C-alpha positions in Angstrom: 31.0 44.5 -21.1 31.0 48.1 -21.7 32.4 49.4 -24.9 36.0 50.9 -25.1 36.7 54.7 -26.2 36.6 54.9 -29.9 40.3 55.9 -31.2 39.9 59.2 -33.0 40.5 58.7 -36.7 40.0 62.1 -38.1 42.6 62.9 -40.9 44.0 59.6 -40.5 44.6 56.3 -42.1 42.6 53.4 -40.4 42.1 49.7 -40.5 38.2 49.3 -40.7 36.9 45.8 -39.9 33.3 44.9 -39.9 32.2 41.7 -38.7 28.8 39.5 -39.3 27.1 38.6 -36.2 28.2 35.6 -34.1 30.3 34.6 -37.2 27.2 34.5 -39.7 27.9 34.8 -43.4 27.1 38.0 -44.1 27.8 37.1 -48.1 26.9 33.7 -49.2 27.2 34.1 -52.6 28.3 36.6 -55.8 24.9 38.5 -55.8 25.8 39.4 -52.1 29.3 40.4 -52.8 28.0 42.7 -55.6 24.8 44.2 -53.4 27.5 44.9 -50.7 30.1 46.5 -52.9 27.3 48.7 -54.6 25.9 49.7 -51.1 29.6 51.0 -50.2 30.0 52.7 -53.4 26.5 54.4 -53.1 27.4 56.0 -49.6 31.0 56.4 -50.3 30.8 60.3 -51.1 29.3 60.6 -47.4 31.8 58.8 -46.1 34.6 61.2 -46.3 37.3 58.4 -46.8 39.3 57.4 -49.4 39.5 53.6 -49.7 43.4 52.3 -50.4 42.8 48.6 -50.1 39.4 46.2 -49.5 38.9 42.7 -48.8 35.3 41.3 -48.8 35.2 37.9 -47.2 32.1 35.8 -46.3 32.0 36.7 -42.5 33.5 40.1 -42.6 35.2 42.9 -44.6 38.2 44.9 -44.3 39.0 48.6 -45.3 42.2 50.5 -45.4 41.0 54.3 -45.9 42.3 57.7 -45.4 39.4 59.1 -42.8 38.8 62.8 -43.6 35.9 63.1 -41.1 35.0 60.5 -38.4 31.8 61.7 -37.4 30.6 61.6 -41.3 32.0 58.0 -41.5 30.2 56.6 -38.1 27.0 58.1 -39.6 27.4 56.8 -43.1 28.3 53.5 -42.2 25.4 53.1 -40.1 23.3 54.0 -43.2 25.0 51.7 -45.2 24.8 48.5 -42.6 21.0 49.4 -42.3 20.8 49.0 -46.3 22.6 46.1 -46.7 20.5 44.5 -43.8 17.4 45.2 -45.5 18.6 43.5 -48.8 19.9 40.4 -46.8 16.6 40.2 -44.6 14.6 40.5 -48.2 16.6 37.7 -49.7 17.3 35.0 -47.1 14.1 36.0 -44.6 16.6 36.8 -41.8 15.5 38.4 -38.6 18.1 39.2 -36.2 21.2 41.3 -35.6 23.4 41.2 -38.7 26.3 43.3 -37.9 28.4 42.5 -34.7 28.0 46.0 -33.5 29.9 48.8 -34.6 33.0 48.6 -36.8 36.6 48.3 -35.2 38.8 50.9 -36.5 42.9 50.6 -35.9 45.1 53.5 -36.7 48.0 53.0 -39.0 50.2 55.6 -37.9 53.5 55.5 -40.2 52.8 55.8 -44.1 55.5 52.9 -44.5 52.8 50.4 -42.8 50.1 51.4 -45.4 51.2 48.7 -48.1 52.0 46.4 -45.6 48.2 46.7 -44.0 47.0 46.5 -47.9 48.6 43.2 -48.5 47.4 41.7 -45.2 43.9 42.5 -46.2 44.5 40.8 -49.6 46.0 37.8 -48.6 43.0 36.8 -46.7 41.5 34.3 -48.7 44.6 32.7 -48.9 44.9 32.4 -45.3 41.6 31.0 -45.0 42.2 28.5 -47.7 39.5 29.7 -50.2 42.1 30.6 -53.0 45.8 29.6 -53.7 46.5 32.6 -55.7 45.1 36.1 -55.0 44.0 36.8 -58.5 41.6 33.8 -58.4 39.4 36.0 -55.6 37.6 38.3 -57.2 36.4 40.5 -54.0 39.7 42.5 -53.1 41.6 45.3 -54.3 44.5 43.0 -55.5 43.1 43.2 -58.9 43.5 47.1 -58.9 47.2 47.1 -58.1 48.4 44.0 -59.4 46.5 44.0 -62.8 45.6 47.4 -63.3 42.0 46.5 -63.1 39.2 49.6 -62.8 37.9 49.7 -59.7 35.6 52.6 -58.5 36.0 51.9 -55.0 39.9 52.6 -54.8 41.9 55.3 -54.3 45.8 54.7 -55.2 47.7 54.1 -52.1 50.0 56.9 -52.1 53.1 54.5 -51.6 52.0 52.4 -54.4 52.7 55.6 -56.7 56.3 55.4 -55.7 56.9 51.9 -56.8 57.4 52.8 -60.6 57.7 55.0 -63.5 54.7 53.4 -65.0 51.9 51.0 -64.6 53.1 48.1 -65.9 56.4 48.5 -63.8 54.0 49.3 -60.3 51.9 46.1 -61.0 55.0 43.9 -61.2 56.3 45.1 -58.2 53.3 44.6 -56.4 52.6 40.9 -57.4 56.0 40.3 -56.2 55.4 42.1 -53.1 52.3 40.3 -52.1 53.7 37.0 -52.8 56.9 37.1 -50.8 57.3 33.7 -49.2 57.6 35.3 -45.7 54.1 36.4 -45.8 53.4 33.0 -45.3 56.0 32.0 -42.4 54.7 31.1 -38.9 57.0 33.9 -37.3 55.2 36.9 -38.9 57.2 39.7 -36.5 60.4 39.7 -38.6 60.9 42.4 -41.3 60.5 41.6 -45.0 61.5 43.7 -47.7 59.2 45.4 -50.6 60.3 45.2 -54.3 62.3 48.4 -54.0 64.3 46.7 -51.4 63.5 49.3 -48.5 62.7 47.3 -45.2 59.2 47.3 -43.9 58.2 46.0 -40.3 55.4 43.6 -40.6 52.3 45.0 -39.2 49.9 42.4 -37.5 46.6 43.8 -37.1 44.0 40.9 -36.8 
């Protein structure tokens, strides 16, 4: 099947999804997650992106990022994927395609949806049944926003910075926002509210 046209993401926020080939576990242990993140950090200056949120799962990973230059991003992603492939091949003796083609880029056109998409990314481990609380999963940006952890991969989501006059206030509101019961409702099309009581339409970005 021919590939569809890539949606331009220059000077825009996009939800980027990278998947292992045939649902392959691209990260099998903590050493793999660390290697994956370190390679992202190594190539980040060349990506021309600001990463707002991320989530690393065993078979795929998510980034929500402001993309300054889509061409630079495409070239840097290729170099990063090749670098991780060589790490994976050396460790596991793997021979074959590691990644499921190119990454998928979904434009997030309205600022009001930035945090909604970030939340979607950070609750992936809960939805997958890996943990019962997002604080127990180490491979997302949740800890930066909810706990104030230092994370060199993250540039603060501009919406988040409006959520309080100090870090403690923002972190408390973010923890409540992430754990809203409505996020786990089967009907995800209804509107929910953030801790500042402003309505946000739920964004489905599978």
